[in-house]
C-alpha angles and dihedrals in degrees: 000000000000087000091050091055091049090050091049091051090048090049091050091054090050091049091049090052091049090051091051091050091051091048090049088062086067105037099039093062089047091052091048090048091053091050091049091050091052090054092048092047092051091049092046092049091051092046093049093048091048089052091050089051092051090050091048091051091049090049091050091051092049093048091047091054091047090050092051091048094051093044088053090049090049091053090049093051092044089055090049089058087075092063100042112129106175135048090234092057090045093052092047092049093047089052090052091047093049090049091050092048090053091049091048092049090049092049092047090053092048091047091054091047090049092049090053090048091050092050091049093048092047090053091045092050091054090054093044092050090054091046093048091049092051094045093049093047096045097040095046090054090051092045090053091052093046092047090053088052091050091049092050097049094087094053092045092050091049091050092048092047090053091050090047092054091051092051097043090050089062096048118087110254096237090052092045090049091055091047093051093047094050093043091055092045096048099040099255107322110101106145115060136173125247106245123191091339095309140094107264091213100058098009092229113151119248124222113257089244093053091047089054091047091052090048091059090059092209092127140022108254129193131208112260091218107043103012095237116153109247132214135178126238115186093211094051109022101060 
């Protein structure tokens, strides 16, 4: 029976590994999806900021042209002041000059604001380029590793299944039946160690006699409360 317990423990490890491989089919794609999203977000942020910079530069060029046009108009009107003959013409020309001065002041303010925006965006793009480069490099390395893991899952599962068949073939059918029933009922953990005189699955105390029987390892025993298969480990069970 000592050999049966060893086989059951070996089987439990194999089943745990198979469970982890099955779970990895779910979480590995999620991890890869998150890494892909990080790359896309970094690229999008850089692209959006680059577009903002292009628009800011276009705005600056347009404002600069408007400013030059209005300054030329102002010079023209100021020269016309020399040839004004009536108060009505003078008042009309002063009104035009005052309007142009307001427009020029407005354009100058907007030009300064645009220059500040361009400088800020240029600095931000430098930082975003560095960030995007790091994210792409780091995430692509991780994606390559995760893809290799994904590609190897099938082979690993097949290998574990083969090992499982070899182990289950050597376990008596009644014992294997109990193991499978308990494993399904308890979500995978069927064989548990006796710990301080109790079942380590449900923590119910064992009778001294049953603890001694389990310690002899001459038979596979189950917990009277939860049905788990019990084994004794001298370093843990005392």
